[in-house]
C-alpha positions in Angstrom: 0.3 -0.5 0.1 3.0 2.4 0.7 4.6 1.7 -2.7 1.3 2.6 -4.1 1.2 5.7 -2.1 4.8 6.8 -3.1 4.3 6.2 -7.2 1.4 8.3 -6.5 2.9 10.8 -5.1 5.7 10.6 -7.7 3.2 10.9 -10.3 1.2 13.8 -8.8 4.8 15.4 -8.6 6.1 14.7 -12.0 2.2 16.4 -13.9 2.7 19.1 -11.5 5.8 19.8 -12.7 4.4 19.5 -15.8 2.1 21.8 -15.2 5.2 24.6 -15.5 6.4 23.6 -18.9 5.1 24.3 -22.5 5.4 22.4 -25.5 8.6 20.0 -26.2 9.0 20.1 -22.3 5.7 18.9 -21.6 5.6 16.2 -24.5 9.0 14.8 -22.9 7.1 14.4 -19.5 4.1 12.5 -20.8 6.2 10.3 -22.9 8.5 9.5 -19.5 5.0 8.6 -17.6 3.3 7.1 -20.7 6.5 4.9 -20.4 6.7 4.6 -15.9 2.9 3.5 -17.2 4.1 0.5 -19.4 2.6 1.8 -22.6 5.3 1.9 -24.6 4.5 2.2 -28.1 2.8 5.6 -26.5 6.0 6.8 -25.4 8.1 6.3 -28.6 5.5 8.6 -30.3 5.9 11.2 -27.8 9.4 10.9 -27.8 9.6 11.2 -31.7 7.5 13.9 -31.3 9.7 15.4 -29.0 12.9 14.8 -31.7 10.8 16.1 -34.3 10.5 19.8 -32.4 14.3 19.9 -31.2 16.4 17.1 -33.3 19.8 18.9 -32.5 19.1 20.4 -29.2 19.7 18.2 -25.7 15.8 17.1 -24.7 15.3 15.9 -28.7 18.8 14.0 -29.1 17.8 12.7 -25.4 14.1 11.6 -26.6 16.0 10.1 -29.6 17.8 7.7 -27.6 14.3 7.0 -25.3 12.4 6.4 -27.9 15.2 4.0 -30.1 16.5 2.2 -26.4 12.0 1.3 -26.1 11.6 0.0 -29.6 14.8 -2.1 -28.9 14.4 -3.9 -26.2 10.3 -3.6 -24.9 8.7 -3.5 -28.3 11.4 -5.5 -30.8 11.0 -2.9 -33.2 14.9 -3.6 -34.0 15.4 -1.8 -37.4 13.5 1.5 -36.2 16.1 0.7 -33.0 19.0 0.4 -35.3 18.5 3.5 -37.0 17.9 5.9 -34.4 20.6 4.5 -32.7 22.6 5.1 -35.3 21.4 9.1 -35.7 21.7 9.6 -32.1 25.7 8.3 -32.1 26.3 11.1 -35.3 24.2 13.8 -33.6 25.4 13.3 -30.0 28.3 15.4 -28.9 28.4 13.1 -25.9 31.0 10.8 -27.0 30.5 7.9 -24.6 27.2 8.6 -25.1 27.6 7.8 -28.8 29.7 4.9 -28.0 27.3 3.2 -26.5 24.5 3.5 -28.9 27.1 1.7 -31.6 28.0 -0.8 -29.0 24.1 -1.3 -28.5 23.7 -1.1 -32.2 26.4 -4.0 -33.1 24.3 -6.5 -30.1 20.8 -5.8 -32.1 22.4 -6.4 -35.4 24.1 -9.9 -33.6 21.9 -10.9 -31.6 17.9 -9.8 -32.4 18.2 -9.3 -36.1 20.6 -11.8 -37.5 22.1 -9.4 -39.7 25.8 -11.1 -39.4 27.6 -9.0 -42.2 26.4 -5.6 -41.0 27.1 -6.5 -37.4 30.5 -7.4 -38.4 30.5 -4.1 -40.5 29.4 -2.2 -37.4 32.2 -4.3 -35.0 35.1 -3.8 -37.7 33.9 0.1 -37.5 34.3 0.5 -33.8 37.4 -1.5 -33.6 38.7 0.9 -36.3 37.6 3.9 -34.1 38.8 2.6 -30.6 41.4 0.0 -31.4 42.6 0.0 -27.9 39.1 -0.3 -26.5 39.0 -2.1 -23.1 36.8 -4.4 -24.9 38.4 -4.8 -28.3 38.5 -8.2 -27.8 34.5 -9.0 -27.0 34.3 -6.9 -30.4 36.5 -9.1 -32.2 35.0 -12.1 -30.6 31.5 -10.7 -31.6 33.1 -11.2 -35.5 34.0 -14.1 -35.3 30.6 -15.5 -33.8 29.0 -13.6 -36.9 31.5 -15.7 -39.2 30.6 -18.7 -37.7 26.5 -18.1 -37.6 27.2 -17.3 -41.5 29.4 -20.8 -41.9 32.6 -18.9 -43.0 34.1 -21.0 -40.7 37.8 -20.1 -42.2 36.8 -16.9 -41.2 36.0 -17.8 -38.1 39.0 -19.4 -37.3 41.0 -16.6 -38.7 39.4 -14.1 -36.4 39.8 -16.1 -33.4 43.3 -16.9 -33.9 44.1 -13.4 -34.3 42.2 -12.5 -31.0 44.1 -15.1 -29.2 47.1 -13.4 -30.7 46.0 -9.9 -29.6 44.8 -10.3 -26.8 45.9 -13.4 -24.7 45.3 -12.4 -21.2 41.6 -11.5 -21.9 38.7 -13.9 -20.6 37.8 -14.4 -24.3 41.1 -15.2 -25.9 40.0 -18.6 -23.0 36.3 -18.5 -24.9 38.2 -18.2 -28.5 40.3 -20.7 -27.9 37.4 -23.5 -27.2 35.3 -21.9 -29.9 38.3 -22.6 -32.4 37.3 -26.5 -31.5 33.9 -26.3 -32.1 33.9 -24.5 -35.1 36.5 -27.4 -36.2 33.6 -30.3 -35.1 31.3 -27.8 -37.3 32.6 -27.9 -40.0 33.0 -31.5 -40.0 29.5 -31.7 -39.5 28.6 -29.7 -43.0 27.2 -32.5 -45.6 28.4 -35.9 -43.7 27.7 -37.1 -46.8 29.4 -35.3 -49.2 32.8 -34.6 -48.1 33.3 -33.6 -51.9 32.0 -30.2 -51.5 35.3 -29.1 -49.0 38.8 -29.5 -49.7 38.6 -30.6 -46.1 37.3 -34.6 -45.5 35.0 -34.7 -42.3 37.7 -36.9 -40.4 40.7 -33.9 -41.1 37.9 -31.1 -39.5 37.5 -33.8 -36.6 41.1 -34.2 -35.7 41.7 -30.6 -36.2 38.8 -30.2 -33.7 40.4 -32.7 -31.3 43.6 -31.4 -31.3 41.8 -28.0 -30.8 40.2 -29.0 -27.9 43.0 -30.9 -26.2 45.2 -27.4 -26.5 42.5 -25.6 -25.1 42.5 -28.2 -22.4 46.1 -27.9 -21.9 46.2 -24.7 -21.4 42.7 -24.1 -19.6 42.7 -27.1 -17.5 40.3 -25.5 -14.6 38.1 -23.7 -17.3 34.3 -23.5 -17.5 34.6 -24.6 -21.1 36.9 -27.7 -19.9 33.7 -30.4 -19.6 32.5 -29.1 -22.9 35.7 -29.7 -24.8 36.1 -33.3 -23.4 32.9 -34.0 -24.9 34.0 -32.4 -28.1 36.9 -34.8 -27.9 34.3 -37.8 -27.6 32.3 -36.7 -30.3 34.4 -36.1 -32.4 35.5 -39.4 -31.8 31.9 -40.9 -32.3 31.7 -39.4 -35.8 35.5 -40.7 -36.6 33.6 -44.4 -35.8 36.1 -44.8 -32.9 33.6 -45.9 -31.3 35.5 -47.9 -28.0 37.7 -44.4 -27.9 34.2 -42.4 -28.1 32.8 -44.7 -25.4 35.6 -44.3 -23.0 36.0 -40.5 -23.2 31.7 -39.9 -22.7 32.4 -42.6 -20.0 34.8 -40.3 -17.9 32.2 -37.6 -17.9 29.7 -39.4 -16.0 30.2 -37.4 -12.9 31.7 -34.1 -14.4 29.3 -33.0 -17.5 26.4 -30.4 -16.9 24.0 -32.8 -18.4 24.8 -36.4 -17.3 21.5 -37.5 -18.8 23.3 -36.9 -22.3 25.7 -38.9 -21.5 23.6 -42.0 -20.6 22.0 -41.4 -24.2 25.5 -41.2 -25.4 26.8 -44.4 -24.0 23.1 -46.0 -24.8 23.4 -45.3 -28.4 27.0 -46.6 -28.8 26.5 -50.1 -27.3 23.8 -50.5 -29.7 25.9 -49.1 -32.8 28.1 -52.0 -31.2 25.4 -54.6 -30.7 24.8 -53.9 -34.1 27.8 -54.5 -36.0 28.4 -57.6 -34.3 25.2 -59.3 -35.5 
């Protein structure tokens, strides 16, 4: 009950303040009220009006940013959000705010819109602008992820390797080293019955994955990704039809892999495959 009273009082203060405002400022206050009420579409409409009336002023740019982030995170209107964030980044005199908008554009392009070439271009532009930024390793990692999602495995492998070389002490170097193994493994899974479509045979890719996972485990034996890397090795052995070795590798993970039921299923399937062969 007390929270309701406090919220009501805060709204009263907001509206009272609005009574002393005119034009653009009043519209902005209305937009914030609508936003607080969860009426996000109407709030965006008010923020857009504020920006339209004051496209180069501080309040107008603030309204543009509020509209963009509301559309991105509450309305799933990603294209409009990216466009507005881009305009905001160009117009705002606040360099940190502009950079933050660029970071959000990259994340939206990659994780929300799956526009991988555009995401790569965005992150490369950011790296060119601030090559020594504290999050540069993250941006390189995002580029490699986008390349992987595009099935450009060789490009992803190269970017992961460049990240490790450029930022060896970054947490993303550890993750990149693990992802190299996963990238080789996924390359082996592509066209499993049509090895002629690639200059790499499936077994070449699986062996490359095993080697990568083993290098990862040697460097980061206590990593949180270690069980997944060991699972990756077992999966490669299974795909290479080395069933006894795969079975032993899976069995060694029975008590450490995060999803023990998956290990049980793998063991059962290998036993079934071996039984079928014996007949």
